[in-house]
ROMAR-679419 format. One record per atom (N, C-alpha, C): residue in one letter; x, y, z. Coordinates in nm, 4 decimals, always signed. Layout:
REC  resn        c1        c2        c3
REC     A         X         Y         Z
...
***
This chain:
REC  resn        c1        c2        c3
REC     M   -3.2105   -2.0722   +0.5013
REC     M   -3.1656   -2.1179   +0.4202
REC     M   -3.0719   -2.0616   +0.2948
REC     K   -3.0617   -1.9501   +0.3781
REC     K   -2.9400   -1.8655   +0.2949
REC     K   -2.8365   -1.8765   +0.2943
REC     D   -2.7679   -1.9373   +0.3881
REC     D   -2.6541   -2.0965   +0.4184
REC     D   -2.6500   -2.1983   +0.3356
REC     T   -2.7372   -2.2509   +0.3291
REC     T   -2.7928   -2.3911   +0.2234
REC     T   -2.7946   -2.3370   +0.1112
REC     Q   -2.8236   -2.2085   +0.0343
REC     Q   -2.7899   -2.1597   -0.1134
REC     Q   -2.6417   -2.1393   -0.1283
REC     Q   -2.5856   -2.0750   -0.0042
REC     Q   -2.4559   -2.0185   -0.0277
REC     Q   -2.3738   -2.1794   -0.0107
REC     Q   -2.4009   -2.2919   +0.0706
REC     Q   -2.3047   -2.3745   +0.0774
REC     Q   -2.2948   -2.4442   -0.0897
REC     F   -2.4394   -2.4836   -0.1119
REC     F   -2.4658   -2.5503   -0.2427
REC     F   -2.3622   -2.4922   -0.3525
REC     E   -2.3964   -2.3357   -0.3752
REC     E   -2.3314   -2.2859   -0.4414
REC     E   -2.1851   -2.3407   -0.4642
REC     Q   -2.1004   -2.3311   -0.3137
REC     Q   -1.9545   -2.3005   -0.2934
REC     Q   -1.9481   -2.4858   -0.3546
REC     I   -2.0215   -2.5992   -0.2976
REC     I   -2.0258   -2.7136   -0.3579
REC     I   -1.9914   -2.7253   -0.5063
REC     I   -2.1191   -2.6746   -0.5460
REC     I   -2.1140   -2.6687   -0.7120
REC     I   -1.9904   -2.5878   -0.7978
REC     A   -1.9221   -2.4942   -0.6968
REC     A   -1.8232   -2.4422   -0.8057
REC     A   -1.6985   -2.5313   -0.7547
REC     L   -1.7079   -2.6190   -0.6331
REC     L   -1.6023   -2.7066   -0.6501
REC     L   -1.5945   -2.8148   -0.7618
REC     C   -1.7182   -2.8585   -0.7698
REC     C   -1.7345   -2.9603   -0.8445
REC     C   -1.7059   -2.9203   -1.0117
REC     R   -1.7847   -2.8081   -1.0218
REC     R   -1.7578   -2.7222   -1.1907
REC     R   -1.6132   -2.7103   -1.1803
REC     D   -1.5091   -2.7073   -1.0812
REC     D   -1.3589   -2.6490   -1.1321
REC     D   -1.3233   -2.7958   -1.1554
REC     L   -1.3412   -2.9097   -1.0970
REC     L   -1.2928   -3.0210   -1.1323
REC     L   -1.3525   -3.0346   -1.2940
REC     F   -1.4662   -3.0066   -1.2785
REC     F   -1.5414   -3.0750   -1.4376
REC     F   -1.4481   -2.9965   -1.5264
REC     S   -1.4173   -2.8809   -1.5434
REC     S   -1.3554   -2.8008   -1.6067
REC     S   -1.2289   -2.8269   -1.6834
REC     K   -1.1566   -2.8846   -1.5476
REC     K   -1.0277   -2.9120   -1.5943
REC     K   -1.0283   -3.0443   -1.6515
REC     K   -1.1240   -3.1445   -1.5982
REC     K   -1.1295   -3.2538   -1.6833
REC     K   -1.1748   -3.2289   -1.8209
REC     L   -1.2584   -3.1456   -1.8578
REC     L   -1.2750   -3.0767   -1.9902
REC     L   -1.1527   -3.0477   -2.0931
REC     Q   -1.0320   -2.9455   -2.0198
REC     Q   -0.9358   -2.9318   -2.0679
REC     Q   -0.8392   -3.0740   -2.0955
REC     D   -0.8478   -3.1339   -2.0483
REC     D   -0.7681   -3.2924   -2.0360
REC     D   -0.8161   -3.3738   -2.1514
REC     Y   -0.9638   -3.3802   -2.1590
REC     Y   -1.0164   -3.4617   -2.2421
REC     Y   -1.1495   -3.4314   -2.3330
REC     G   -1.1359   -3.3109   -2.3065
REC     G   -1.2194   -3.2525   -2.4182
REC     G   -1.3834   -3.3282   -2.3725
REC     P   -1.5143   -3.2914   -2.4297
REC     P   -1.6241   -3.3455   -2.3774
REC     P   -1.6458   -3.5077   -2.4257
REC     A   -1.5534   -3.6038   -2.4069
REC     A   -1.5451   -3.7045   -2.4237
REC     A   -1.6631   -3.7636   -2.4006
REC     W   -1.7360   -3.7241   -2.2889
REC     W   -1.8129   -3.7984   -2.2332
REC     W   -1.9481   -3.8233   -2.3210
REC     R   -1.9575   -3.7175   -2.4350
REC     R   -2.0642   -3.7003   -2.5159
REC     R   -2.1116   -3.8650   -2.5805
REC     I   -1.9848   -3.9417   -2.5969
REC     I   -2.0512   -4.0679   -2.6550
REC     I   -2.1375   -4.1646   -2.5332
REC     L   -2.1435   -4.1193   -2.4252
REC     L   -2.1943   -4.1957   -2.2931
REC     L   -2.3789   -4.2514   -2.3700
REC     R   -2.4114   -4.3041   -2.3608
REC     R   -2.5424   -4.3533   -2.3331
REC     R   -2.5932   -4.3298   -2.2030
REC     P   -2.7285   -4.2542   -2.2220
REC     P   -2.7850   -4.2628   -2.0312
REC     P   -2.7510   -4.3796   -1.9839
REC     S   -2.7966   -4.5334   -2.0269
REC     S   -2.7442   -4.6015   -1.9298
REC     S   -2.6120   -4.6220   -1.8956
REC     S   -2.5081   -4.5861   -1.9320
REC     S   -2.3779   -4.5758   -1.9127
REC     S   -2.3318   -4.4952   -1.8100
REC     V   -2.4154   -4.3587   -1.8100
REC     V   -2.4183   -4.2888   -1.7192
REC     V   -2.4898   -4.3392   -1.5775
REC     T   -2.5790   -4.4057   -1.5962
REC     T   -2.6236   -4.4229   -1.4862
REC     T   -2.5178   -4.5683   -1.3650
REC     D   -2.4459   -4.6549   -1.4930
REC     D   -2.3771   -4.7204   -1.4300
REC     D   -2.2255   -4.6758   -1.3887
REC     Q   -2.1867   -4.5630   -1.4014
REC     Q   -2.1345   -4.4756   -1.3826
REC     Q   -2.1031   -4.4217   -1.2551
REC     L   -2.2500   -4.3949   -1.2403
REC     L   -2.3237   -4.3479   -1.0785
REC     L   -2.3111   -4.4378   -0.9809
REC     L   -2.3173   -4.5519   -1.0595
REC     L   -2.3656   -4.6829   -0.9807
REC     L   -2.2389   -4.7229   -0.9041
REC     I   -2.1416   -4.7020   -1.0174
REC     I   -1.9780   -4.7398   -0.9267
REC     I   -1.9568   -4.6473   -0.8585
REC     K   -1.9833   -4.5804   -0.8766
REC     K   -1.9148   -4.4027   -0.7197
REC     K   -1.9923   -4.4444   -0.6190
REC     A   -2.1388   -4.4715   -0.6253
REC     A   -2.2165   -4.5029   -0.5096
REC     A   -2.1705   -4.5664   -0.4228
REC     K   -2.1527   -4.7102   -0.5246
REC     K   -2.1150   -4.8499   -0.4484
REC     K   -1.9384   -4.8345   -0.3667
REC     R   -1.9002   -4.7665   -0.4545
REC     R   -1.7424   -4.7169   -0.3582
REC     R   -1.7803   -4.6049   -0.2736
REC     I   -1.8112   -4.5665   -0.2483
REC     I   -1.8975   -4.4631   -0.1231
REC     I   -1.9098   -4.5450   -0.0381
REC     R   -2.0200   -4.6705   -0.0506
REC     R   -2.0969   -4.7320   +0.0240
REC     R   -1.9448   -4.8483   +0.0769
REC     S   -1.9235   -4.9103   -0.0015
REC     S   -1.8302   -5.0038   +0.0507
REC     S   -1.6998   -4.9097   +0.1771
REC     I   -1.6568   -4.7784   +0.1191
REC     I   -1.5879   -4.7133   +0.2238
REC     I   -1.6360   -4.7184   +0.3126
REC     E   -1.7832   -4.6688   +0.3573
REC     E   -1.8387   -4.6269   +0.4674
REC     E   -1.8707   -4.7326   +0.5575
REC     I   -1.8610   -4.8225   +0.4806
REC     I   -1.8966   -5.0021   +0.5189
REC     I   -1.7577   -5.0711   +0.6260
REC     K   -1.6450   -5.0392   +0.5268
REC     K   -1.5036   -5.1334   +0.5644
REC     K   -1.4287   -4.9950   +0.6239
REC     G   -1.4437   -4.8816   +0.6308
REC     G   -1.3626   -4.7976   +0.6611
REC     G   -1.2117   -4.7262   +0.6524
REC     V   -1.2264   -4.8103   +0.5277
REC     V   -1.1311   -4.7636   +0.4649
REC     V   -1.0809   -4.7921   +0.3319
REC     A   -1.0564   -4.6710   +0.2804
REC     A   -1.0260   -4.6983   +0.1151
REC     A   -0.8901   -4.7520   +0.0574
REC     M   -0.8591   -4.8464   -0.0254
REC     M   -0.7241   -4.9097   -0.0567
REC     M   -0.6699   -4.7705   -0.1614
REC     V   -0.7327   -4.6944   -0.2533
REC     V   -0.7185   -4.6150   -0.3438
REC     V   -0.7581   -4.4964   -0.2957
REC     D   -0.6316   -4.3883   -0.3132
REC     D   -0.6078   -4.2681   -0.2599
REC     D   -0.7144   -4.1694   -0.3125
REC     E   -0.8256   -4.1964   -0.2958
REC     E   -0.9785   -4.1166   -0.3243
REC     E   -1.0555   -4.1769   -0.2209
REC     G   -1.1159   -4.0291   -0.1665
REC     G   -1.1955   -4.1256   -0.0565
REC     G   -1.3297   -4.0790   -0.1304
REC     I   -1.4212   -4.0581   -0.0097
REC     I   -1.5575   -4.0059   -0.0347
REC     I   -1.6286   -3.9295   -0.1155
REC     R   -1.5299   -3.8013   -0.0526
REC     R   -1.5218   -3.6743   -0.1069
REC     R   -1.5228   -3.6799   -0.2617
REC     S   -1.4234   -3.7772   -0.3080
REC     S   -1.4183   -3.7378   -0.4845
REC     S   -1.5227   -3.7707   -0.5439
REC     E   -1.5862   -3.9116   -0.4713
REC     E   -1.7085   -3.9596   -0.5196
REC     E   -1.8355   -3.9036   -0.5590
REC     F   -1.8640   -3.8377   -0.4421
REC     F   -1.9632   -3.7598   -0.4197
REC     F   -1.9577   -3.6420   -0.5382
REC     I   -1.8329   -3.5730   -0.5546
REC     I   -1.7844   -3.5035   -0.6578
REC     I   -1.8346   -3.5391   -0.7775
REC     A   -1.7479   -3.6800   -0.8092
REC     A   -1.7948   -3.7133   -0.9575
REC     A   -1.9851   -3.7584   -0.9563
REC     I   -2.0355   -3.7810   -0.8669
REC     I   -2.2060   -3.8123   -0.8612
REC     I   -2.2250   -3.6953   -0.9281
REC     V   -2.1930   -3.5912   -0.8654
REC     V   -2.2640   -3.4617   -0.8923
REC     V   -2.2174   -3.4214   -1.0656
REC     N   -2.0754   -3.4065   -1.0800
REC     N   -2.0527   -3.4353   -1.2487
REC     N   -2.1080   -3.5268   -1.3179
REC     Y   -2.1071   -3.6408   -1.2662
REC     Y   -2.1864   -3.7321   -1.3743
REC     Y   -2.3860   -3.7637   -1.3322
REC     G   -2.4365   -3.6866   -1.2830
REC     G   -2.5388   -3.6839   -1.2681
REC     G   -2.5787   -3.5558   -1.3673
REC     I   -2.4714   -3.4557   -1.4131
REC     I   -2.5168   -3.3322   -1.4543
REC     I   -2.4683   -3.3957   -1.6232
REC     V   -2.3951   -3.4759   -1.6437
REC     V   -2.3658   -3.5308   -1.7481
REC     V   -2.4803   -3.5755   -1.8013
REC     G   -2.5358   -3.6634   -1.7257
REC     G   -2.6403   -3.7314   -1.7619
REC     G   -2.7777   -3.6398   -1.7947
REC     L   -2.7954   -3.5768   -1.7669
REC     L   -2.8947   -3.4891   -1.8048
REC     L   -2.8355   -3.4207   -1.9152
REC     I   -2.7337   -3.3529   -1.9450
REC     I   -2.7218   -3.3379   -2.0943
REC     I   -2.7577   -3.3903   -2.1374
REC     Q   -2.6693   -3.5726   -2.1111
REC     Q   -2.7194   -3.6585   -2.2611
REC     Q   -2.8693   -3.6819   -2.2541
REC     L   -2.9459   -3.6730   -2.1832
REC     L   -3.0670   -3.7121   -2.1840
REC     L   -3.1488   -3.6222   -2.2511
REC     E   -3.0808   -3.4635   -2.2560
REC     E   -3.1608   -3.3552   -2.3596
REC     E   -3.0911   -3.3743   -2.4854
REC     K   -2.9522   -3.4030   -2.5647
REC     K   -2.8813   -3.3916   -2.6420
REC     K   -2.8858   -3.5138   -2.7269
REC     G   -2.8983   -3.6284   -2.6362
REC     G   -2.8714   -3.7752   -2.7071
REC     G   -2.7285   -3.8070   -2.6792
REC     F   -2.7009   -3.8927   -2.7550
REC     F   -2.5515   -3.9376   -2.7286
REC     F   -2.5061   -3.9547   -2.8787
REC     V   -2.3463   -3.9569   -2.8764
REC     V   -2.3165   -3.9103   -3.0209
REC     V   -2.1850   -4.0153   -3.0391
REC     D   -2.1703   -4.0510   -3.1554
REC     D   -2.0203   -4.1164   -3.2341
REC     D   -1.8389   -4.0829   -3.1755
REC     K   -1.9029   -3.9008   -3.1554
REC     K   -1.7680   -3.8675   -3.1192
REC     K   -1.8363   -3.7069   -3.0493
REC     A   -1.7493   -3.6403   -3.0151
REC     A   -1.7839   -3.5231   -2.9594
REC     A   -1.8257   -3.4143   -3.0249
REC     D   -1.9923   -3.3642   -2.9976
REC     D   -1.9985   -3.2600   -3.0881
REC     D   -2.0343   -3.1263   -3.0684
REC     I   -1.9798   -3.0819   -2.9509
REC     I   -1.9570   -2.9592   -2.8366
REC     I   -1.8665   -2.9412   -2.8284
REC     N   -1.8133   -2.8225   -2.7799
REC     N   -1.6760   -2.7581   -2.7661
REC     N   -1.6593   -2.7470   -2.6147
REC     N   -1.5900   -2.7196   -2.5487
REC     N   -1.5593   -2.6850   -2.3907
REC     N   -1.6906   -2.5464   -2.3246
REC     E   -1.6618   -2.4755   -2.4092
REC     E   -1.7622   -2.3341   -2.3437
REC     E   -1.8879   -2.3908   -2.3755
REC     E   -1.9410   -2.4459   -2.4725
REC     E   -2.0998   -2.5121   -2.4777
REC     E   -2.0760   -2.6275   -2.3430
REC     A   -2.0217   -2.7216   -2.3137
REC     A   -2.0262   -2.7939   -2.1892
REC     A   -2.0013   -2.7162   -2.0878
REC     M   -1.9495   -2.6304   -2.0589
REC     M   -1.9977   -2.5556   -1.9569
REC     M   -2.1050   -2.4982   -1.9338
REC     Q   -2.1516   -2.4510   -2.0574
REC     Q   -2.2611   -2.3524   -2.0636
REC     Q   -2.4058   -2.4425   -2.0013
REC     L   -2.4033   -2.5886   -2.0931
REC     L   -2.4891   -2.6901   -2.0140
REC     L   -2.4801   -2.7312   -1.8819
REC     Y   -2.3392   -2.7085   -1.8226
REC     Y   -2.3235   -2.7897   -1.6927
REC     Y   -2.3895   -2.6623   -1.5891
REC     D   -2.3459   -2.5475   -1.6210
REC     D   -2.4006   -2.4387   -1.5262
REC     D   -2.5845   -2.4353   -1.5647
REC     H   -2.6446   -2.4512   -1.6630
REC     H   -2.7770   -2.4836   -1.6849
REC     H   -2.8450   -2.5734   -1.5662
REC     Y   -2.7867   -2.7045   -1.5793
REC     Y   -2.8403   -2.7789   -1.5065
REC     Y   -2.7590   -2.7765   -1.3269
REC     A   -2.6653   -2.7069   -1.3372
REC     A   -2.6468   -2.6919   -1.1525
REC     A   -2.7415   -2.5882   -1.1392
REC     Q   -2.7809   -2.4852   -1.2219
REC     Q   -2.8547   -2.3807   -1.1441
REC     Q   -3.0571   -2.4644   -1.1753
REC     K   -3.0789   -2.5489   -1.2139
REC     K   -3.1835   -2.6446   -1.2236
REC     K   -3.1745   -2.6918   -1.0851
REC     A   -3.0772   -2.7857   -1.0777
REC     A   -3.0550   -2.8483   -0.9786
REC     A   -3.0592   -2.7769   -0.8142
REC     L   -2.9934   -2.6777   -0.8384
REC     L   -2.9908   -2.5426   -0.7240
REC     L   -3.1525   -2.5130   -0.7350
REC     Q   -3.2558   -2.4633   -0.7897
REC     Q   -3.3846   -2.4465   -0.7989
REC     Q   -3.4620   -2.5330   -0.7100
REC     L   -3.4244   -2.6835   -0.7428
REC     L   -3.5199   -2.7891   -0.7283
REC     L   -3.4973   -2.7839   -0.5427
REC     M   -3.3232   -2.8052   -0.5211
REC     M   -3.3283   -2.8176   -0.3930
REC     M   -3.3668   -2.7209   -0.3034
REC     L   -3.3926   -2.5452   -0.3342
REC     L   -3.4568   -2.5059   -0.2751
REC     L   -3.5787   -2.5221   -0.2522
REC     A   -3.7033   -2.5430   -0.3686
REC     A   -3.7917   -2.5942   -0.3404
REC     A   -3.8376   -2.6507   -0.2234
REC     K   -3.7574   -2.8098   -0.2252
REC     K   -3.7483   -2.9322   -0.1614
REC     K   -3.7345   -2.8828   -0.0280
REC     N   -3.6257   -2.7792   -0.0393
REC     N   -3.5738   -2.7650   +0.1019
REC     N   -3.6547   -2.6966   +0.1870
REC     H   -3.7448   -2.6100   +0.0952
REC     H   -3.8468   -2.4977   +0.1693
REC     H   -3.9192   -2.6118   +0.2289
REC     D   -3.9819   -2.6989   +0.1526
REC     D   -4.1120   -2.7852   +0.2137
REC     D   -4.0584   -2.8656   +0.2753
REC     Y   -3.9484   -2.9482   +0.3172
REC     Y   -3.8749   -3.0633   +0.3769
REC     Y   -3.8203   -2.9676   +0.4983
REC     D   -3.8234   -2.8399   +0.4909
REC     D   -3.7663   -2.7573   +0.6414
REC     D   -3.6292   -2.8169   +0.6485
REC     E   -3.5638   -2.8180   +0.5761
REC     E   -3.3574   -2.8365   +0.6155
REC     E   -3.3790   -3.0005   +0.6614
REC     A   -3.4705   -3.0648   +0.6508
REC     A   -3.4572   -3.2060   +0.6931
REC     A   -3.3526   -3.2921   +0.6799
REC     W   -3.2295   -3.2738   +0.5462
REC     W   -3.1519   -3.3481   +0.5309
REC     W   -3.0290   -3.3222   +0.6228
REC     R   -3.0329   -3.1967   +0.6767
REC     R   -2.9345   -3.1887   +0.7602
REC     R   -2.9208   -3.2402   +0.9295
REC     S   -3.0369   -3.3356   +0.9123
REC     S   -3.0744   -3.4035   +1.0256
REC     S   -3.0196   -3.5863   +1.0193
REC     M   -3.0082   -3.5650   +0.8813
REC     M   -2.9656   -3.6950   +0.8048
REC     M   -2.8421   -3.7654   +0.7885
REC     R   -2.8003   -3.8914   +0.8109
REC     R   -2.6529   -3.9124   +0.7896
REC     R   -2.6080   -3.9295   +0.6393
REC     I   -2.4740   -3.9112   +0.6322
REC     I   -2.4076   -3.9270   +0.5015
REC     I   -2.4473   -4.0594   +0.4285
REC     S   -2.4562   -4.1543   +0.5137
REC     S   -2.4577   -4.2818   +0.4793
REC     S   -2.6001   -4.2871   +0.4269
REC     S   -2.6968   -4.2153   +0.4767
REC     S   -2.8255   -4.1812   +0.4344
REC     S   -2.8431   -4.1609   +0.2863
REC     Y   -2.7513   -4.0226   +0.2763
REC     Y   -2.7457   -4.0149   +0.1167
REC     Y   -2.6903   -4.0716   +0.0188
REC     T   -2.6113   -4.2032   +0.0646
REC     T   -2.5395   -4.2842   -0.0089
REC     T   -2.6669   -4.4012   -0.0285
REC     D   -2.7449   -4.4586   +0.0363
REC     D   -2.8424   -4.5303   +0.0003
REC     D   -2.9270   -4.4810   -0.0607
REC     L   -2.9853   -4.3278   -0.0474
REC     L   -3.0956   -4.3190   -0.1418
REC     L   -3.0250   -4.2854   -0.2839
REC     I   -2.9269   -4.2383   -0.2689
REC     I   -2.8501   -4.2296   -0.3970
REC     I   -2.8763   -4.3659   -0.4904
REC     L   -2.8178   -4.4613   -0.4128
REC     L   -2.8005   -4.5991   -0.4816
REC     L   -2.9724   -4.6454   -0.5317
REC     Q   -3.0988   -4.5792   -0.4357
REC     Q   -3.2057   -4.6305   -0.4399
REC     Q   -3.2541   -4.5490   -0.5651
REC     K   -3.1757   -4.4295   -0.6018
REC     K   -3.2222   -4.3754   -0.6890
REC     K   -3.1911   -4.4305   -0.8308
REC     I   -3.0660   -4.4917   -0.8180
REC     I   -2.9929   -4.5625   -0.9366
REC     I   -3.1070   -4.6717   -0.9885
REC     N   -3.1196   -4.7407   -0.8488
REC     N   -3.2010   -4.8751   -0.9254
REC     N   -3.2639   -4.8476   -0.9667
REC     R   -3.3775   -4.7000   -0.9166
REC     R   -3.5079   -4.6307   -1.0107
REC     R   -3.4639   -4.6266   -1.1274
REC     T   -3.3450   -4.5440   -1.1539
REC     T   -3.3275   -4.5042   -1.2588
REC     T   -3.3361   -4.6456   -1.3814
REC     K   -3.2389   -4.7892   -1.3411
REC     K   -3.2259   -4.8731   -1.3914
REC     K   -3.3313   -4.9195   -1.4256
REC     Q   -3.4346   -4.9288   -1.3588
REC     Q   -3.5669   -5.0063   -1.3886
REC     Q   -3.6418   -4.9418   -1.4923
REC     I   -3.6186   -4.8123   -1.4776
REC     I   -3.7354   -4.6741   -1.5779
REC     I   -3.5984   -4.7010   -1.6953
REC     E   -3.4718   -4.7353   -1.7462
REC     E   -3.4449   -4.7591   -1.8407
REC     E   -3.4781   -4.8925   -1.9198
REC     S   -3.4146   -4.9989   -1.8394
REC     S   -3.5368   -5.0867   -1.9218
REC     S   -3.6634   -5.1227   -1.9171
REC     H   -3.7300   -4.9947   -1.8795
REC     H   -3.8766   -4.9692   -1.9594
REC     H   -3.8618   -4.8769   -2.0775
REC     H   -3.7539   -4.8778   -2.1080
REC     H   -3.7195   -4.7624   -2.2604
REC     H   -3.7966   -4.6223   -2.2216
REC     G   -3.7352   -4.6086   -2.0662
REC     G   -3.7829   -4.4464   -2.0289
REC     G   -3.9272   -4.4147   -1.9619
REC     A   -4.0585   -4.5399   -2.0079
REC     A   -4.1447   -4.5503   -1.9520
REC     A   -4.1708   -4.5500   -1.7971
REC     T   -4.2693   -4.4579   -1.7628
REC     T   -4.3316   -4.4360   -1.6215
REC     T   -4.5226   -4.4932   -1.6356
REC     I   -4.5556   -4.5193   -1.5184
REC     I   -4.6902   -4.5206   -1.5125
REC     I   -4.7382   -4.3725   -1.4578
REC     V   -4.6396   -4.3443   -1.3196
REC     V   -4.6671   -4.2694   -1.1954
REC     V   -4.5898   -4.1961   -1.1281
REC     S   -4.4512   -4.2744   -1.2040
REC     S   -4.3164   -4.2131   -1.1298
REC     S   -4.2482   -4.0707   -1.2030
REC     E   -4.2047   -4.0437   -1.1654
REC     E   -4.0894   -3.9286   -1.1756
REC     E   -4.0092   -3.9901   -1.3196
REC     G   -3.9318   -3.9261   -1.4067
REC     G   -3.8594   -3.9240   -1.4957
REC     G   -3.7021   -3.9962   -1.4823
REC     I   -3.6510   -4.0312   -1.5545
REC     I   -3.4297   -4.0841   -1.5356
REC     I   -3.4379   -3.9185   -1.4966
REC     D   -3.4730   -3.8359   -1.5550
REC     D   -3.4009   -3.6584   -1.5264
REC     D   -3.3901   -3.6454   -1.3732
REC     A   -3.5437   -3.6333   -1.3062
REC     A   -3.5733   -3.6322   -1.1835
REC     A   -3.4989   -3.6813   -1.0856
REC     N   -3.4154   -3.8335   -1.1378
REC     N   -3.3719   -3.9469   -1.0173
REC     N   -3.2049   -3.8807   -1.0659
REC     Y   -3.1694   -3.8516   -1.1659
REC     Y   -3.0563   -3.7910   -1.1668
REC     Y   -3.0576   -3.6375   -1.0973
REC     M   -3.1053   -3.5582   -1.0950
REC     M   -3.1497   -3.4180   -0.9861
REC     M   -3.1562   -3.4697   -0.8278
REC     D   -3.2210   -3.5716   -0.7794
REC     D   -3.1853   -3.6170   -0.6823
REC     D   -3.0756   -3.6469   -0.6391
REC     M   -3.0104   -3.7597   -0.7240
REC     M   -2.8704   -3.7950   -0.6814
REC     M   -2.7824   -3.6645   -0.6924
REC     I   -2.7898   -3.5679   -0.7579
REC     I   -2.7122   -3.4934   -0.7646
REC     I   -2.7055   -3.4019   -0.6205
REC     N   -2.8688   -3.3719   -0.5562
REC     N   -2.8522   -3.3029   -0.4695
REC     N   -2.8056   -3.3713   -0.3079
REC     Y   -2.8819   -3.5056   -0.3544
REC     Y   -2.7981   -3.5758   -0.1997
REC     Y   -2.6496   -3.5380   -0.2136
REC     A   -2.5503   -3.5845   -0.2972
REC     A   -2.4608   -3.6124   -0.3407
REC     A   -2.3871   -3.4566   -0.2829
REC     V   -2.4808   -3.3054   -0.3322
REC     V   -2.4442   -3.1833   -0.2849
REC     V   -2.4548   -3.1931   -0.1124
REC     F   -2.5546   -3.2615   -0.0565
REC     F   -2.6012   -3.2423   +0.0382
REC     F   -2.4339   -3.3491   +0.1307
REC     G   -2.4202   -3.4592   +0.1259
REC     G   -2.2971   -3.5097   +0.1825
REC     G   -2.2190   -3.4429   +0.1468
REC     L   -2.1494   -3.3802   +0.0336
REC     L   -2.0272   -3.2783   +0.0174
REC     L   -2.0646   -3.1803   +0.1080
REC     I   -2.1758   -3.1293   +0.1483
REC     I   -2.1614   -3.0027   +0.2828
REC     I   -2.1486   -3.0352   +0.3955
REC     K   -2.1885   -3.1615   +0.4019
REC     K   -2.1414   -3.1869   +0.5442
REC     K   -2.0230   -3.2524   +0.5889
REC     I   -1.9474   -3.2814   +0.4429
REC     I   -1.8204   -3.3137   +0.4361
REC     I   -1.7177   -3.1759   +0.4450
REC     E   -1.7645   -3.0835   +0.3691
REC     E   -1.6730   -2.9535   +0.3722
REC     E   -1.7130   -2.8469   +0.4988
REC     F   -1.8220   -2.8618   +0.5277
REC     F   -1.8538   -2.7599   +0.6150
REC     F   -1.9421   -2.8204   +0.7620
REC     G   -1.9123   -2.9696   +0.7786
REC     G   -1.9678   -3.0707   +0.9382
REC     G   -2.0739   -3.0031   +0.9457
REC     D   -2.1389   -3.1096   +1.0288
REC     D   -2.2679   -3.1451   +1.0915
REC     D   -2.3040   -2.9810   +1.1430
REC     E   -2.4466   -2.9570   +1.1089
REC     E   -2.4589   -2.8481   +1.2189
REC     E   -2.5691   -2.8388   +1.2604
***
């Protein structure tokens, strides 16, 4: 499991680097997004991955890897938006945005470690396309919860679904970056 934690941290560092660079370009403009809009962004990214997987070719010069990175980053943005709410204009600076990013990346790591312990690294036997399908399932669940204004009877909330999407995307990136083991 030590390799898994190390690989997870390397993937998060890759995602964090892009997030940081985009912050330099745009600032935290994403603060205006309502959680439902974040969910729709996640849907667009996951559907594109699935489309590329099925068709076997991408017409735009970004592949599955970049979309999984976007899912990690939008998942973290979603968690931030759930905590802080949405605003009409950016209300945090880049440093605060990175601190929030690191906080939620660490929470995702801790969740992955706990689940990975219990499931004994079952994710390593899965196909990348299964991560895509599971992310899409989590998005559909999230949209359902959003249509109920966040209320659930027995299910986990939107935040748990965002966390799972982040972790499935990281698993996909680990397989892309490090290969099947």
